C-alpha positions as CSV (number, residue, x, y, z in Angstrom):
1,M,-27.0,-58.9,59.3
2,I,-23.2,-58.9,59.8
3,M,-21.4,-60.6,57.0
4,K,-18.9,-63.3,57.8
5,R,-15.3,-62.9,56.7
6,T,-14.3,-64.5,53.4
7,K,-10.7,-65.7,53.2
8,I,-8.8,-64.2,50.3
9,S,-8.0,-67.6,48.9
10,Q,-11.8,-68.0,48.4
11,A,-12.5,-64.5,47.3
12,L,-10.0,-64.8,44.4
13,A,-12.1,-67.6,42.8
14,A,-13.9,-66.7,39.5
15,E,-17.2,-68.0,40.8
16,M,-17.2,-65.2,43.5
17,I,-17.7,-62.5,40.8
18,G,-20.9,-60.6,41.6
19,K,-20.9,-61.6,45.3
20,E,-20.7,-59.3,48.3
21,V,-17.7,-60.2,50.6
22,V,-15.8,-59.0,53.7
23,V,-12.1,-59.6,53.6
24,K,-9.6,-58.8,56.3
25,G,-5.8,-58.8,56.1
26,W,-2.6,-56.8,56.0
27,V,-1.9,-54.1,53.5
28,R,1.0,-54.9,51.2
29,T,0.8,-51.7,49.1
30,F,-1.6,-48.8,48.6
31,R,-1.2,-47.2,45.2
32,S,-2.5,-43.9,43.9
33,N,-4.7,-43.5,47.0
34,R,-7.0,-46.0,45.2
35,F,-5.6,-49.6,44.9
36,I,-5.1,-51.6,48.2
37,A,-3.2,-54.9,47.9
38,I,-4.3,-57.0,50.8
39,N,-3.0,-60.4,52.0
40,D,-4.4,-62.6,54.9
41,G,-1.9,-65.5,54.6
42,S,-4.5,-68.0,53.2
43,T,-2.7,-67.7,49.8
44,L,0.4,-66.4,48.2
45,H,-1.7,-64.0,46.2
46,N,-3.0,-60.6,47.3
47,I,-6.5,-59.3,46.5
48,Q,-6.8,-55.8,45.1
49,A,-9.4,-53.6,46.8
50,V,-10.4,-50.6,44.7
51,V,-11.3,-47.5,46.7
52,D,-13.1,-44.5,45.3
53,F,-11.3,-41.9,47.5
54,E,-14.1,-39.4,47.1
55,N,-16.4,-41.7,49.2
56,F,-14.0,-42.0,52.1
57,D,-12.6,-39.6,54.6
58,E,-9.0,-38.5,53.8
59,A,-7.9,-39.1,57.4
60,L,-9.1,-42.7,57.2
61,L,-7.2,-43.3,53.9
62,K,-4.0,-41.9,55.4
63,R,-4.1,-44.7,57.9
64,V,-4.0,-47.3,55.1
65,T,-0.2,-47.9,55.0
66,T,2.0,-50.9,54.3
67,G,1.6,-53.3,57.3
68,S,-1.6,-51.9,58.6
69,C,-4.5,-54.3,59.1
70,V,-7.8,-53.6,57.4
71,S,-11.3,-54.9,56.9
72,V,-13.0,-54.1,53.6
73,A,-16.5,-55.0,52.4
74,G,-17.6,-54.8,48.8
75,E,-18.5,-56.6,45.6
76,V,-16.2,-58.9,43.8
77,V,-15.9,-57.9,40.1
78,A,-13.8,-58.9,37.1
79,S,-10.6,-56.8,37.3
80,Q,-10.2,-54.0,34.7
81,G,-6.4,-53.9,35.2
82,K,-3.5,-56.3,34.7
83,G,-2.1,-58.7,37.3
84,Q,-5.3,-60.0,38.8
85,A,-8.5,-61.7,37.6
86,V,-10.8,-60.2,40.2
87,E,-10.9,-57.3,42.5
88,I,-13.2,-55.8,45.2
89,I,-15.0,-52.6,44.7
90,V,-14.9,-51.3,48.3
91,K,-18.1,-50.1,49.9
92,S,-16.8,-49.9,53.5
93,L,-13.4,-49.7,55.0
94,E,-12.2,-50.2,58.6
95,I,-8.7,-49.9,60.0
96,L,-8.2,-52.8,62.5
97,G,-4.6,-52.0,63.3
98,D,-2.3,-49.1,62.4
99,A,1.3,-49.5,61.3
100,D,3.6,-46.5,61.5
101,P,5.2,-46.2,58.0
102,E,8.3,-44.6,59.6
103,K,8.9,-47.6,61.8
104,Y,7.4,-50.6,60.0
105,P,10.4,-52.6,58.8
106,L,8.8,-54.5,55.9
107,Q,8.4,-51.8,53.3
108,P,7.6,-53.0,49.7
109,K,11.2,-53.7,48.6
110,K,13.5,-56.6,48.6
111,H,14.9,-57.6,52.0
112,S,17.9,-59.9,52.6
113,L,17.3,-63.2,54.4
114,E,19.9,-62.1,57.0
115,F,17.8,-59.0,57.8
116,L,14.6,-61.0,58.0
117,R,16.2,-63.4,60.5
118,E,16.6,-60.4,62.8
119,I,12.8,-59.8,62.7
120,A,11.6,-63.4,62.7
121,H,8.4,-62.2,64.4
122,L,7.5,-60.3,61.3
123,R,9.1,-62.1,58.4
124,V,6.1,-64.4,57.9
125,R,4.4,-61.4,56.4
126,T,6.7,-61.6,53.4
127,N,5.9,-63.8,50.3
128,T,8.8,-66.1,50.9
129,F,8.1,-66.9,54.5
130,G,4.4,-67.0,54.1
131,A,5.0,-69.7,51.5
132,I,7.4,-71.6,53.8
133,Y,4.9,-71.6,56.7
134,R,2.2,-72.9,54.4
135,V,4.4,-75.6,53.0
136,R,5.5,-76.5,56.5
137,H,1.9,-77.0,57.5
138,A,1.3,-79.2,54.4
139,M,4.3,-81.4,55.2
140,I,3.2,-81.8,58.9
141,F,-0.2,-82.9,57.7
142,A,1.3,-85.2,55.1
143,V,3.5,-86.9,57.6
144,H,0.6,-87.8,59.9
145,N,-1.5,-88.7,56.9
146,F,1.1,-91.1,55.5
147,F,1.5,-93.0,58.7
148,N,-2.2,-93.0,59.5
149,E,-3.0,-94.5,56.1
150,R,-0.6,-97.4,56.9
151,G,-1.9,-98.2,60.4
152,F,0.9,-96.6,62.4
153,Y,0.1,-95.2,65.8
154,N,1.5,-91.7,66.8
155,V,3.3,-91.9,70.2
156,H,4.3,-88.9,72.3
157,T,7.8,-89.6,73.7
158,P,9.4,-87.6,76.5
159,I,11.0,-84.2,75.9
160,I,12.8,-84.4,79.3
161,T,14.8,-87.6,79.6
162,G,17.5,-89.3,81.7
163,S,19.0,-91.1,78.8
164,D,21.2,-90.1,75.8
165,A,19.9,-91.9,72.7
166,E,23.0,-91.1,70.6
167,G,25.6,-91.5,73.3
168,A,27.1,-88.2,72.1
169,G,26.7,-86.3,75.3
170,E,25.7,-83.0,73.6
171,M,22.6,-82.4,75.6
172,F,20.9,-79.5,77.3
173,R,20.7,-80.0,81.1
174,V,17.3,-79.6,82.8
175,T,17.5,-78.6,86.4
176,T,15.9,-76.5,89.1
177,L,19.1,-76.2,91.2
178,D,20.5,-72.8,91.9
179,P,23.2,-72.2,89.3
180,K,25.3,-70.1,91.6
181,S,25.3,-72.5,94.6
182,P,23.9,-75.9,93.8
183,T,23.6,-78.5,96.5
184,L,26.8,-80.6,96.7
185,D,27.2,-84.2,98.0
186,D,29.9,-85.4,100.4
187,A,32.4,-85.8,97.5
188,G,31.8,-82.2,96.4
189,N,29.8,-83.0,93.3
190,V,26.4,-81.6,92.4
191,D,23.8,-83.6,94.3
192,Y,21.1,-84.3,91.8
193,K,19.1,-86.1,94.5
194,T,18.0,-82.7,95.6
195,D,17.0,-81.7,92.1
196,F,13.4,-81.7,90.8
197,F,13.6,-85.2,89.2
198,D,15.9,-86.7,91.8
199,K,18.5,-87.4,89.1
200,E,20.4,-85.6,86.3
201,T,18.0,-85.0,83.3
202,N,18.3,-83.4,79.9
203,L,16.3,-82.3,76.8
204,T,16.0,-85.3,74.5
205,V,18.0,-85.7,71.3
206,S,15.6,-88.3,70.0
207,G,12.4,-90.1,70.7
208,Q,13.7,-93.4,69.3
209,L,14.5,-95.4,72.4
210,E,11.2,-94.7,74.0
211,G,9.6,-95.3,70.6
212,E,11.1,-98.8,70.5
213,T,9.2,-99.7,73.7
214,A,5.9,-98.8,72.0
215,A,6.8,-100.8,68.9
216,M,7.3,-103.8,71.1
217,A,3.6,-103.7,71.9
218,L,1.8,-101.8,69.1
219,S,4.0,-103.1,66.2
220,D,4.1,-99.9,64.0
221,I,4.4,-96.5,65.7
222,Y,5.9,-93.1,64.9
223,T,7.0,-90.1,66.9
224,F,6.9,-86.5,65.7
225,G,8.3,-84.1,68.2
226,P,10.9,-81.5,69.1
227,T,14.5,-82.6,69.8
228,F,17.5,-80.7,71.0
229,R,21.3,-80.8,70.4
230,A,23.8,-78.7,72.4
231,E,26.2,-78.8,69.5
232,N,28.1,-75.5,69.2
233,S,27.7,-75.4,65.4
234,N,26.8,-72.3,63.3
235,T,26.5,-74.0,59.9
236,T,23.5,-73.6,57.6
237,R,22.5,-77.2,58.4
238,H,22.4,-77.2,62.2
239,L,19.8,-76.1,64.8
240,A,19.8,-76.5,68.6
241,E,16.0,-77.2,68.5
242,F,14.4,-79.1,65.6
243,W,11.7,-81.6,64.9
244,M,12.1,-85.3,64.2
245,V,9.9,-87.9,62.5
246,E,10.8,-91.3,63.8
247,P,8.9,-94.5,62.9
248,E,9.7,-97.8,64.6
249,M,8.4,-101.1,63.2
250,A,8.4,-104.5,64.9
251,F,9.0,-107.5,62.7
252,A,10.9,-105.4,60.2
253,D,14.4,-105.8,58.8
254,L,16.7,-103.4,57.1
255,D,15.1,-103.9,53.7
256,D,11.6,-103.1,55.2
257,N,13.1,-100.0,56.7
258,M,14.6,-98.8,53.3
259,D,11.2,-99.6,51.6
260,L,9.3,-97.4,54.1
261,A,11.8,-94.5,53.9
262,E,11.6,-94.5,50.1
263,E,7.8,-94.7,50.1
264,M,7.5,-92.0,52.7
265,M,9.8,-89.5,51.0
266,Q,8.1,-89.9,47.6
267,Y,4.7,-89.5,49.2
268,L,5.7,-86.3,51.0
269,V,7.3,-84.7,48.0
270,K,4.4,-85.7,45.8
271,Y,2.0,-84.2,48.4
272,A,3.9,-80.9,48.3
273,M,3.8,-80.7,44.6
274,Q,0.1,-81.4,44.4
275,N,-1.0,-79.2,47.3
276,C,1.5,-76.3,47.3
277,K,1.7,-75.4,43.6
278,D,1.6,-71.6,43.9
279,D,4.0,-71.5,46.8
280,L,6.5,-73.9,45.3
281,E,6.4,-72.0,41.9
282,M,7.2,-68.8,43.7
283,L,10.0,-70.5,45.7
284,N,11.4,-72.1,42.5
285,N,11.5,-68.7,40.8
286,R,13.1,-67.1,43.9
287,E,15.9,-69.8,43.8
288,V,16.4,-69.3,40.0
289,E,17.1,-65.6,40.6
290,E,19.3,-66.3,43.5
291,Q,21.4,-68.8,41.5
292,K,22.1,-66.2,38.9
293,T,24.2,-64.3,41.4
294,K,26.4,-67.3,42.1
295,P,29.5,-68.4,40.2
296,Q,28.8,-71.0,37.5
297,N,30.5,-73.8,39.3
298,E,28.4,-73.2,42.5
299,R,25.0,-73.2,40.8
300,N,22.5,-76.1,41.2
301,E,22.2,-78.3,38.1
302,L,18.5,-78.7,38.7
303,T,15.9,-76.2,39.7
304,L,13.8,-76.7,42.8
305,L,10.8,-78.2,40.9
306,E,13.2,-80.4,38.9
307,R,14.7,-81.7,42.1
308,L,11.3,-82.5,43.5
309,Q,10.3,-84.3,40.3
310,F,13.7,-86.1,40.4
311,V,12.7,-87.8,43.7
312,I,9.3,-88.8,42.6
313,E,10.4,-90.2,39.2
314,N,13.4,-92.3,40.3
315,N,13.6,-95.4,42.3
316,F,16.2,-94.9,45.0
317,E,19.6,-96.6,44.3
318,R,20.6,-99.0,47.1
319,V,24.4,-99.2,47.6
320,T,26.5,-100.6,50.4
321,Y,28.9,-98.4,52.2
322,T,31.8,-100.5,50.9
323,E,30.6,-100.0,47.3
324,A,30.2,-96.3,47.9
325,I,33.8,-96.0,49.3
326,D,35.2,-97.7,46.2
327,I,33.2,-95.3,43.9
328,L,34.4,-92.3,45.9
329,R,38.0,-93.4,46.2
330,N,38.2,-93.8,42.4
331,S,36.2,-90.7,41.5
332,K,37.7,-87.7,39.7
333,P,37.1,-85.3,42.5
334,N,39.0,-87.6,44.9
335,K,41.9,-88.3,42.6
336,K,42.2,-84.6,41.6
337,K,41.9,-83.7,45.3
338,K,38.8,-81.6,44.7
339,F,37.1,-83.1,47.7
340,K,37.7,-81.1,50.9
341,Y,37.8,-84.5,52.8
342,L,39.7,-87.0,50.7
343,I,38.6,-90.7,50.8
344,D,41.7,-92.8,51.4
345,E,40.4,-95.9,53.2
346,W,37.4,-97.9,54.3
347,G,35.9,-96.7,57.6
348,A,35.8,-92.9,56.7
349,D,32.7,-91.0,57.9
350,L,31.2,-89.7,54.7
351,Q,30.6,-85.9,54.4
352,S,27.9,-84.0,52.6
353,E,30.2,-83.5,49.5
354,H,30.6,-87.2,49.2
355,E,26.9,-87.9,49.6
356,R,26.0,-85.3,47.0
357,F,28.5,-86.6,44.5
358,L,26.9,-90.1,44.7
359,V,23.4,-88.6,44.2
360,E,24.0,-85.8,41.8
361,K,27.0,-87.0,39.7
362,H,27.4,-90.8,39.9
363,F,24.0,-92.4,40.2
364,K,21.9,-89.3,39.3
365,K,19.0,-90.5,41.5
366,P,18.4,-90.6,45.3
367,V,20.6,-93.1,47.0
368,V,20.2,-95.3,50.1
369,L,23.6,-96.3,51.6
370,Y,23.6,-99.3,54.0
371,N,25.8,-101.6,56.0
372,Y,28.1,-98.9,57.6
373,P,31.2,-99.6,59.7
374,K,30.0,-100.2,63.2
375,D,32.7,-97.9,64.7
376,I,31.0,-94.8,63.2
377,K,27.5,-95.7,64.2
378,A,25.4,-95.8,67.3
379,F,25.3,-98.6,69.9
380,Y,21.7,-99.8,69.1
381,M,22.3,-100.7,65.5
382,R,22.2,-104.4,64.6
383,Q,25.6,-106.0,64.1
384,N,26.1,-107.8,60.9
385,D,27.7,-111.3,60.7
386,D,31.0,-109.8,59.3
387,G,31.8,-108.3,62.7
388,K,32.7,-105.0,61.0
389,T,29.4,-103.5,59.9
390,V,26.0,-102.7,61.2
391,A,22.6,-102.8,59.5
392,A,22.4,-99.0,59.2
393,M,21.1,-97.0,56.3
394,D,21.1,-93.3,55.2
395,V,18.9,-91.8,52.5
396,L,20.8,-89.2,50.4
397,F,19.0,-86.4,48.4
398,P,20.3,-83.9,45.8
399,G,21.3,-80.6,47.3
400,I,21.0,-81.9,50.8
401,G,23.0,-85.1,51.3
402,E,21.8,-87.2,54.2
403,I,18.1,-86.5,54.9
404,I,17.2,-89.8,56.8
405,G,19.3,-92.0,59.1
406,G,18.1,-95.3,60.4
407,A,18.9,-98.9,61.1
408,Q,17.7,-102.3,62.0
409,R,17.9,-102.3,65.8
410,E,20.0,-104.8,67.8
411,E,17.4,-107.1,69.3
412,R,19.8,-109.6,70.8
413,L,20.4,-108.8,74.5
414,E,24.0,-110.2,74.6
415,N,25.1,-108.4,71.5
416,L,23.5,-105.1,72.7
417,T,25.0,-105.2,76.1
418,Q,28.4,-106.1,74.7
419,R,28.3,-103.1,72.4
420,M,27.1,-100.8,75.1
421,N,30.0,-101.8,77.3
422,E,32.4,-101.2,74.4
423,M,31.0,-97.7,74.0
424,D,30.8,-96.9,77.8
425,I,27.0,-96.7,77.8
426,P,26.0,-97.2,81.5
427,L,23.9,-100.3,81.6
428,E,22.3,-99.4,85.0
429,E,20.7,-96.3,83.5
430,M,19.4,-98.3,80.5
431,E,17.8,-101.2,82.3
432,W,14.4,-100.2,81.0
433,Y,15.6,-100.3,77.4
434,L,17.3,-103.7,77.9
435,D,14.0,-105.0,79.3
436,T,12.6,-104.8,75.7
437,R,15.3,-107.4,74.8
438,R,14.7,-109.5,77.9
439,F,11.0,-109.9,77.6
440,G,9.7,-111.0,74.1
441,T,12.3,-109.4,72.0
442,A,11.7,-109.2,68.2
443,P,13.5,-108.0,65.1
444,H,12.6,-104.3,64.6
445,S,13.8,-101.3,62.6
446,G,13.3,-97.6,62.4
447,F,14.7,-94.3,61.2
448,G,14.7,-90.6,61.8
449,L,13.8,-87.8,59.4
450,G,15.0,-84.4,60.4
451,F,11.8,-82.4,59.6
452,E,13.8,-79.2,58.9
453,R,16.1,-81.1,56.5
454,L,12.9,-82.1,54.6
455,M,11.8,-78.5,54.6
456,L,15.1,-77.4,53.2
457,F,14.7,-79.8,50.3
458,V,11.1,-79.1,49.6
459,T,11.4,-75.3,49.7
460,G,14.9,-74.9,48.2
461,M,16.0,-72.6,51.0
462,G,19.8,-72.6,51.7
463,N,19.8,-72.1,55.4
464,I,18.0,-74.2,57.9
465,R,17.2,-71.1,60.1
466,D,14.8,-70.0,57.4
467,V,12.5,-73.1,57.5
468,I,11.6,-73.0,61.2
469,P,9.6,-70.1,62.6
470,F,12.0,-69.2,65.5
471,P,15.4,-70.8,65.0
472,R,17.5,-71.7,68.1
473,T,21.2,-71.6,67.4
474,P,24.3,-70.9,69.4
475,G,23.9,-67.4,70.8
476,N,20.4,-67.0,69.6
477,A,17.3,-67.7,71.7
478,E,15.1,-64.7,70.8
479,Y,11.4,-64.7,71.4
């Protein structure tokens, strides 16, 4: 009878002692021609397989190298050495895949994150990226779980779209026209009538607008899908392809929106701490060591695990944009010109340094800013009675700054069309969106959570390229 494979996460349990198992995985190290450390990705921890080299062919053992893939069968016993509670006494050994030790790039030593980005197809085999992938899965599951428990419906919105949700124009064009000689119209412009979709189309920057149409029938919905920004930015916070979580709620105002955002973020962080303990502990220790190499004034005041606990234990402080501007204008960093972007007057678009000051220095808790100037926000946000602000809100986190952006949507047709005209949003292309205001309009709200921003916060990584398997950035579309 052929034994089924046992995952290493299961084989490491104390109750497995005395049982015969088959484990399969990739070799991390092979010491003294006797101790094989094997990992299959099911856990951060390796299992040690003990080989009596006298019972195995020397040529076979020479193929057991770092990176090779093996299958071992044997008995789980209490470990005689330090560093592990159990180990496997190997009775049979099979090489499933060789790895040339002269060419395999992940030898058992410390590798820089920059180097690992160059081999993104292999970096998941390291402890750091194995942990990130597992945490990413846990957060994906937790997002769906959170909304399912609250009666929200998941809606798939288009990836290819003819509208620009943000009005920013930084979109990737989708076309089948010949790039060297596209069909031109009588005026000499590209004739999109001959293109695949019969019009100019792009990759979406958000599922929000289409999500609003679903909320106007199903009440509570959320989208969770890929979005794209053709922004030529090479910062540690920007990707050209990333994932967005976007709930939309009918019959909900700005307060309801802030309530949901706070509840969701605390739920997700708590889920990570309860279900990813080993991985988060390793990522926390990794960050602690990394912080030691930085100047004192650039180090985080809280460790990763402390920041996660910080979110769970504190109610989010709700502050108007106007109040925040007053705080920032009168702050020591602003008065002493320590901010890179000084706050002089109302209407300034806040930067990450301002957001982090409010969270980490002033309030010492997560912050929700709301009622922003309408001139720095999108056309679809509900206009407040003061004529100056809109019912927008941003959630600010330690170490990150803005992690969520949202608003109560403008449900009044006249107000919406007026704002679209002011911002040169073509009404004829958005008739379908305006129909949701023409036929049974209702107050509604929603927000967007950049999933990779969440991953930066939960894992403590400093570069957004390290929390998505294959990052897409300017000049980089490998794989």
